[in-house]
C-alpha positions in Angstrom: 0.2 43.1 -1.7 0.8 41.0 -4.8 -1.9 39.4 -6.9 -1.4 35.7 -7.6 -2.3 35.1 -11.2 -3.6 31.7 -12.2 -1.8 30.3 -15.3 -3.9 30.6 -18.4 -4.1 27.0 -19.5 -5.4 26.0 -22.9 -8.0 23.3 -23.3 -5.3 20.9 -24.4 -3.1 21.6 -21.4 -6.0 21.2 -19.0 -6.9 17.9 -20.7 -3.3 16.7 -20.4 -3.2 17.6 -16.7 -6.5 15.8 -16.1 -5.1 12.8 -17.9 -2.0 12.9 -15.8 -4.1 13.0 -12.6 -6.2 10.1 -13.7 -3.1 8.0 -14.4 -1.7 8.9 -10.9 -4.9 7.8 -9.2 -5.1 4.6 -11.3 -1.5 3.7 -10.4 -2.4 4.2 -6.7 -5.4 1.9 -7.0 -3.2 -0.7 -8.7 -0.6 -0.4 -5.9 -3.3 -0.8 -3.3 -4.8 -3.9 -5.1 -1.4 -5.6 -5.1 -0.9 -4.7 -1.4 -4.3 -6.2 -0.5 -3.7 -9.3 -2.6 -0.2 -10.0 -1.5 -0.3 -9.3 2.2 -2.7 -12.2 3.1 -0.3 -14.6 1.3 2.6 -13.1 3.2 0.7 -13.5 6.5 -0.3 -17.1 5.7 3.3 -18.0 4.8 4.6 -16.4 8.0 2.0 -18.3 10.2 2.7 -21.6 8.5 6.5 -21.4 8.5 7.4 -19.5 11.7 4.3 -18.7 13.8 6.5 -17.9 16.8 7.9 -14.8 15.1 5.4 -12.6 13.3 7.7 -11.0 10.8 4.8 -10.2 8.4 4.1 -7.2 10.6 7.3 -5.5 9.2 6.1 -6.1 5.7 2.6 -4.8 6.3 3.9 -1.7 8.2 6.6 -0.8 5.6 4.4 -1.4 2.6 1.4 0.2 4.4 3.5 3.3 4.9 4.4 3.3 1.1 0.7 3.0 0.3 -0.2 6.0 2.5 2.5 8.1 0.9 1.3 7.0 -2.6 -2.3 8.0 -1.7 -1.2 11.4 -0.4 0.6 12.0 -3.7 -2.1 10.7 -5.9 -4.9 12.6 -4.1 -2.7 15.6 -3.4 -3.3 15.6 0.3 0.2 16.6 1.4 1.4 20.1 0.9 4.8 18.7 0.1 3.5 17.2 -3.1 1.2 20.0 -4.2 1.6 22.0 -7.4 1.9 25.1 -5.3 4.8 23.7 -3.3 6.5 22.6 -6.5 6.1 26.1 -8.1 7.3 27.8 -4.9 10.4 25.5 -4.8 11.1 26.1 -8.5 10.9 29.9 -8.0 13.1 29.7 -4.9 15.8 27.6 -6.8 15.7 30.0 -9.8 16.1 33.0 -7.5 19.1 31.4 -5.7 20.6 30.6 -9.1 20.1 34.2 -10.3 21.6 35.6 -7.0 24.6 33.3 -7.5 25.2 34.6 -11.0 25.1 38.2 -9.8 27.8 37.6 -7.2 30.2 35.7 -9.5 
């Protein structure tokens, strides 16, 4: 059974990573704010111009999906966006590349 070793981050590296996380979260909140400010306008325009066809639903659903995906990435909810997944994928790709070189 292998022991998974945590990387030994320096204080500067930890600060940089924290700074990156804060930026990601801030960008998510900016995206959410634009979503919340723009969609009422889109809804009003739809209801005033063509109330018989509620096309704003497509905008809200599509943009809402993007907001959910952005939140999952910013708050690292999805395993597909996690650091561990990225590291596993990098290792897998490097191993494939090494195996390819052996057989050439």
